[in-house]
N, C-alpha and C positions, 0 to 999 in steps of 0.2 A: 075190230071197230076202233078201239083205242089206238092201235098201231097206225091205222090210216089217218086218224086225227093228228097224231104226232108228225107223221110224214108231211101232211098238208101244211101244218104250222111251220115246219122246217123249210118247205119249199117257199111259202110266203115270206119268211124271214130272209131267205136267200135273194128272192126277187127284190125286196125292199133294199137290201144291202147293195145289190148291183145297180139299182136305180139311183141310190144315193151317191155311189162312186161315179156314175156317169155324169150326174149333175155337177159334182165337185170338179171333175175333169173339164167340164164345159165352161166353168167359170174361171175368171182370172184370180189367182191367189193374191189377196191384198198384201200378204206378208212376204211375197216373193221379191228377191232383190231385183231392182229395175236395171235393165241393161243401160249403161251410160250412153249418152248421145255421142256420135263420132265427133272429134274435134273439128272446128272450122278449118278448112283447108288453107294453109299458109297464114293463119291468123297470128301465130306466134312463131315466126321463123327465126331460128338461131342455129348457126353452124359453128362448131368449135373453131376458134381462130388460130389454127396451127400454121397458117401462112398470113403474112401481113395484109395481103389484098382482100382476104376474107373479112377483115375488120370493116372495110368500106361497104361491103355487101350487107353486113349485119347492121351497119349504121343506116343505110338506106331502108332496109326492112323495118327497123325499129321506128323510123319516122313514118313510113307507110302505114304501119300497124298501130302507131301511137303507143308504143310499149316503152314505158319509162325505164323499167329494169333492164331491158335489153339495150336501150340507149346508153345507160350508165355502164353497162358491161363492156362497151366499146372504148371506154375511157380508163386510163390507168388508175388502179386501186393501190393506194400506198401500203395496204396490208399484204399485197401480193407482189408488188413491184417497187424497187428502190427509187424509181423516178415518180414523184407525185405529179398529178395532172396539172397543167397550166393552160389557160386560154389567153392568147394575146390578141386583144381587140384591134380592129381597124383604127389607126391613129386618130383620124378625125372624130370618130364616134367616142373614143376614149377621152379625147379633149373636151367633147361636149357633155360628157358624163363623168366629171372628176371623182375619183375614188371608187367608182363602180367596179372597175376591172383590175384594180390594184392587187387584190388578193383573191381573184376569182378561182373557185375550187370546184371540185366535183359536186359538192352540195349545192353550189349556185346553179350548176347545170341541171340538177334535179328540180330546183325551184322553177327555173326558166321553162323546162320542158313540161312540167306538171301544170303550170299556170297557162301556158300556151294551149295545151291539150284541153283545158277546161273551156276554152273559147272556140273549140272546133266542133261544129255539128257533125253528126255521124255521116252525113252524105256529102261532106265537104271534100275538096281536093287537098291532099297533103302528101307531097313526095319530093324527093331529092334527086336531082340530075347532076352527074359528075362527068367532066371531060378531062382525061389525063393530059398533063403538061410535062411533068418530069417525074422520074422515079430513080431512086438510088437505094441500094441495100448494102448493109454492112454486117459485121458478125452478129451483133445483138440489137441492131436498130435498122430502121428504114425510113425513107422520106418519100411522101407522095405529095406532089403539087397538083392540085385539081382546080379547074374552073367549075364553079357550081352555080346552079339555080335551085333555090328552095321555094317551093310553092306551098303556102299554107293559107287556105281561104277561111279565115277566122271571122268571128262576129264583131271584131273591133275595127274592121276596115273603115267603117263609116266615121270613125274618130281620127282617121288619118294614119292609122298603123298599117304599114305595107302588108299586102297579102302575098307578095313575091319579092324575094331578095336575091341578089347575085353578087358574085365576086370571085376571089381566088383564095383557096384554103391551102395551107401548108401543114400537112399532118405528119408529125414525127411519131413513130411507133417504136415500141420496145417489147422485148419478150420477157415474160416473168419466169419464176422458178418452176412453174407447172407446164411451161412450153406454150403458153397462150400469148398472142400479140394484142396490144391495145395502144391507144393514142395517149402519149404523155405530154405532148406539146402541140397546140393547135393555134396557128396564126391566121388571122383573117385580114384580107386586104381588098380594097375597092379596085374595080377595073373601069370605073366610069361614073356615070350619073346615078345609077341605080343604088338604092340602099343596100347595105350589106347585112350579113347574118348578125353582126354585132349590134345592129339596131334592134332587132327582135330580142336579143339577149338583154340589152339594156332596159327595154320596156317590160318584158315579162319576168326578168330575173330579180326585180326589186321586191 
């Protein structure tokens, strides 16, 4: 009799244990490490710039994605490259904004791009179109002459700030000690009546 009672208690204990295990397995463990969400496709596109033409693709992607750091990575970094970055504004815009572009640096590019991005709604258009005009490559440098159209539908258009600019850019690129290419000299020129990229930099770079 005593033996049957012990066996019965043991069986009940086993049943409770199995029931408890099944309940635990059916529930989500609150302490389990959550699987990370897959990254947004193409959100932060960057290709190591082992060839100079890749720099222009990275530049277009950085503008499309409004990625400040990737935008700056397209520009020469004096800690990696002996050639410091310089931006040469369209002469007319430079004359209308005396002193603004005299010592324009990579930090000014950061300010311009960051402040412009602050006025871009998530659903706005922002992209760069480039049309090749001239290309020349040397041992440690390359020149790309490109006609551009930059579309940036920001919230300041109602104040007369253009939402689209166009002109011609001369991108001088160099290769650094790590084998990466970047823009060390960027010249902007007008091709007609449309405002140039220099206009946006003068407005948002202040």
